[in-house]
One Martini backbone bead per residue (centre of mass of N, CA, C, O) as a GRO file, in nm:
protein
   80
    1MET     BB    1   9.450  18.717 -20.432
    2LYS     BB    2   9.607  18.720 -20.119
    3LEU     BB    3   9.513  18.582 -19.832
    4GLU     BB    4   9.518  18.692 -19.474
    5ILE     BB    5   9.536  18.606 -19.170
    6GLY     BB    6   9.501  18.899 -18.962
    7LYS     BB    7   9.377  19.091 -19.166
    8LEU     BB    8   9.260  19.374 -19.318
    9TYR     BB    9   8.927  19.435 -19.464
   10LYS     BB   10   8.728  19.559 -19.723
   11LEU     BB   11   8.406  19.584 -19.811
   12ASN     BB   12   8.234  19.587 -20.132
   13TYR     BB   13   7.981  19.467 -19.971
   14GLY     BB   14   7.698  19.385 -19.833
   15THR     BB   15   7.629  19.141 -19.558
   16SER     BB   16   7.572  18.847 -19.419
   17LEU     BB   17   7.599  18.673 -19.110
   18LEU     BB   18   7.719  18.363 -18.983
   19LYS     BB   19   7.778  18.141 -18.726
   20SER     BB   20   7.812  17.946 -18.953
   21ALA     BB   21   7.895  17.816 -19.266
   22GLY     BB   22   7.553  17.748 -19.303
   23SER     BB   23   7.412  17.899 -19.043
   24ASN     BB   24   7.282  18.123 -18.857
   25TYR     BB   25   7.225  18.428 -18.768
   26ALA     BB   26   7.451  18.713 -18.663
   27GLY     BB   27   7.441  18.945 -18.896
   28CYS     BB   28   7.606  19.240 -19.029
   29ALA     BB   29   7.780  19.387 -19.314
   30LYS     BB   30   7.897  19.673 -19.440
   31GLN     BB   31   7.969  19.864 -19.678
   32GLY     BB   32   8.313  19.956 -19.614
   33SER     BB   33   8.386  19.781 -19.400
   34VAL     BB   34   8.601  19.659 -19.150
   35VAL     BB   35   8.779  19.346 -19.139
   36LEU     BB   36   8.879  19.051 -18.973
   37LEU     BB   37   9.057  18.779 -19.071
   38LEU     BB   38   9.018  18.434 -18.949
   39ASP     BB   39   8.897  18.273 -19.206
   40PHE     BB   40   8.907  18.035 -19.494
   41LYS     BB   41   8.714  17.901 -19.790
   42LEU     BB   42   8.812  17.795 -20.102
   43ARG     BB   43   8.651  17.744 -20.423
   44LYS     BB   44   8.744  17.565 -20.708
   45ASN     BB   45   8.561  17.463 -20.953
   46SER     BB   46   8.273  17.503 -20.796
   47ALA     BB   47   7.946  17.504 -20.647
   48TYR     BB   48   8.059  17.610 -20.409
   49PHE     BB   49   8.122  17.820 -20.151
   50ASN     BB   50   8.261  18.086 -20.019
   51LYS     BB   51   8.447  18.139 -19.701
   52PHE     BB   52   8.433  18.401 -19.436
   53LYS     BB   53   8.593  18.474 -19.136
   54VAL     BB   54   8.482  18.745 -18.920
   55LEU     BB   55   8.555  19.065 -18.771
   56THR     BB   56   8.386  19.329 -18.677
   57GLU     BB   57   8.349  19.653 -18.570
   58ASP     BB   58   8.102  19.538 -18.370
   59GLY     BB   59   8.206  19.234 -18.268
   60ILE     BB   60   8.134  19.032 -18.493
   61ILE     BB   61   8.119  18.686 -18.548
   62GLY     BB   62   8.143  18.558 -18.890
   63TRP     BB   63   8.007  18.430 -19.190
   64ILE     BB   64   8.084  18.455 -19.528
   65VAL     BB   65   7.860  18.350 -19.786
   66THR     BB   66   7.978  18.296 -20.128
   67ASN     BB   67   8.001  18.305 -20.496
   68ILE     BB   68   8.219  18.505 -20.452
   69SER     BB   69   8.514  18.606 -20.455
   70ALA     BB   70   8.785  18.768 -20.298
   71GLN     BB   71   8.705  19.048 -20.437
   72MET     BB   72   8.522  19.150 -20.194
   73LEU     BB   73   8.808  19.215 -20.093
   74SER     BB   74   9.013  19.471 -19.945
   75PRO     BB   75   9.289  19.586 -19.870
   76GLN     BB   76   9.390  19.702 -19.535
   77THR     BB   77   9.515  19.982 -19.365
   78LEU     BB   78   9.580  20.205 -19.104
   79ASN     BB   79   9.702  20.437 -19.312
   80GLU     BB   80   9.432  20.496 -19.497
   0.00000   0.00000   0.00000
């Protein structure tokens, strides 16, 4: 799946959000919520985590840090 900054995505599971890509709790994002993708860092064939910077429906900006691939996000359009 090709990710695009500035697009809306639906979360396939709930997760914590971090203020930075490595620490400091910022809030949480619920499963099924729609987020705006602001930035991302994908790691291929590495022990490091994938990182997704998002803006939630609640107005929280934070990083999702996960060892799961971009499949955690589903493309979302306003017409759905």
